[in-house]
C-alpha positions as CSV (number, residue, x, y, z in Angstrom):
1,M,135.4,79.2,135.1
2,L,134.8,76.8,132.2
3,I,131.3,76.6,130.7
4,G,131.3,72.8,130.2
5,T,129.0,70.4,128.3
6,K,125.9,68.3,128.9
7,K,127.6,64.9,129.5
8,E,125.0,63.1,131.6
9,F,125.1,59.7,133.3
10,R,122.5,57.9,135.4
11,E,122.8,56.0,138.6
12,D,120.0,54.4,140.5
13,G,117.4,56.4,138.5
14,A,119.1,59.7,139.2
15,V,120.6,61.9,136.5
16,F,124.1,63.4,137.1
17,Y,126.2,65.7,134.9
18,E,130.0,65.3,134.5
19,H,131.9,68.2,136.1
20,S,128.8,69.8,137.7
21,D,130.8,70.7,140.7
22,E,133.3,72.8,138.7
23,R,131.7,73.9,135.4
24,L,128.9,76.4,134.9
25,Y,126.6,74.6,132.4
26,P,126.5,71.2,134.1
27,N,126.0,72.9,137.4
28,Y,123.0,74.9,135.9
29,L,121.5,71.6,134.6
30,T,121.8,70.0,138.0
31,W,120.1,73.1,139.6
32,C,117.3,72.9,137.1
33,G,116.7,69.3,137.8
34,E,116.7,69.8,141.6
35,N,114.3,72.8,141.3
36,G,111.8,71.6,138.8
37,R,112.9,74.1,136.1
38,E,113.2,73.5,132.4
39,N,116.8,74.1,131.2
40,Q,117.9,76.2,128.2
41,S,120.4,75.0,125.7
42,K,123.8,76.6,125.9
43,G,123.0,78.7,122.9
44,R,119.7,80.1,124.3
45,G,121.1,80.3,127.9
46,G,124.0,82.4,126.6
47,A,121.6,85.0,125.4
48,A,119.8,85.0,128.8
49,I,123.0,85.3,130.9
50,P,124.9,88.5,130.2
51,G,128.5,87.8,129.5
52,L,128.1,84.0,129.0
53,N,128.9,84.1,125.3
54,E,132.1,86.0,126.0
55,L,133.2,83.5,128.6
56,N,132.5,80.7,126.2
57,K,134.9,82.3,123.7
58,L,137.7,82.2,126.2
59,K,137.9,78.4,126.5
């Protein structure tokens, strides 16, 4: 699975992230928005999710 980036777009007042259905980081951002959570940057999130930094090196 690819990590992805924060490429957002807006439509009718809603925020969407490119590739959120197939990449980890945009999917995480979507989940945060839907659940009222503050998101972490990829750098900080990598430290909070074991193995994420290693996955990022594979892309």
